[in-house]
N, C-alpha and C positions, 0 to 999 in steps of 0.2 A: 527636205524630202526623206533624207536617211532617218532623221529623228522620227518622223511619222510613221514609217516603216517599222522602226524598231519598236514604237509603241504598238503598232499592230501585231508584231511578233510576240509580244509579252501578253497578249489578249486571247484567251482560249477560243472566243466566238469568231475572230478574224485571222487567226494565225496562219492558215493554210493559203488564204487570199493574199495576205501580206507576203508570204514566202513566194508565191507565183508572181506577184507583181515585182519583188525584188529580182527574181531571176529574169523576168522579161525585160528589166531595165538594166540588167547586168550589174547589179549593185554587189560587187565583190567583196566590199567592206562588210557586208552582212553575211558573208558565208558561213561563219562560225555560229550566228545567231540563228540562222535558217536551219543549220544542221543539228542544233542542241536539243530542241523541245522534242518529247516523245509525243506522238500523235496517236489518235485513236486508229484501230486497224481499217476502218472504212476509208480513211485519209491516206493510208500508207503509200499507195500508188501515186496519187497526186502529190505527196510531200516528196517522194523519192526523186521525182523529175527536177524540181527547182535546186534540190540539193546537189545533183549530179551536174547540172548546168553551171552553178557557181563553183563547184569544185574544179571544174574544167576550164573555168574562166572565160565561158562564153555565155551569150544570152539565151534564155529559154525561148525558142521559136513559138509562133502561135500553134495551138495543137491543131492536128488534122481534125477532119470531121469525126465526131465521136464514134468509136468503134468497141469501147468497153467502158467499165465503170470509172476507171480513173480519168480517161479522156472526157467523159460525160461530166464528171464533177469539175474538171478543169475549165470546160466551157461555160458551166453554170457560174463558176466563181470569178471568171474573168470577163464574161460577156457584159458590155455595157447595157445599162437599162434602157429600154426603148422609150422615146417620147412620143406619146400616143396623143393625137389631138381630141379634144372632146367631141363626143358625138353631137352632130347638128340637132338631132330630136332624141328625146328619151321616150321609152315605152311609158305607159300609164303607171305601172308600179314603181317607177323611179321618179325623182325631182331633182332639180338643180338648185344647189345652195352655194351661191357665189360661183366659184369654178369648180366645186365639187359635185359629183353626182352621189345621190343618196337613195336608199329604198324608201318610197314614200311613207309607209306605216311605221317602220322601226327607227327610220333616220340613219341607219348604218351606211358608212361610206361604201361604194362600189367602184371598181375600176374597169375600164374597158380593156379587154384582152384581144389585141389585133390578130387577125387570121393569118398566121405564118406557119412555115413548117416547123415542127418542134421533134426533137428526139425523145423518144419514150422507152428506149432500150429494147432488149430482145435481140433475136438473130436477124431480123428483117432491116430494111433500110428505114430512114425516119419517115 
């Protein structure tokens, strides 16, 4: 597990997610590795939280409902992907190719996005 997280911390594309997961697991052995990388300004708030948690020797709790950009980013990076069952019937412009739904004319794969509350940012509630 730690070696997988170390690999993630070395990868620019998943570094912040790996840092958040390390802090959620309380992986104190990775505190220096989590602290070391410089991150883009947009990730600074999300990066500061796992660093602080690991430095304090505690686990990062689940973030509260998103109230700012840092918490919104944390939710996006830590939320498990939803398992969405296939639609029982497809509209005419889509076709089923094995277990995959595709646009009938182009063949491009499409995904069903379930109707759920989503946080879109701004001052109001989700």
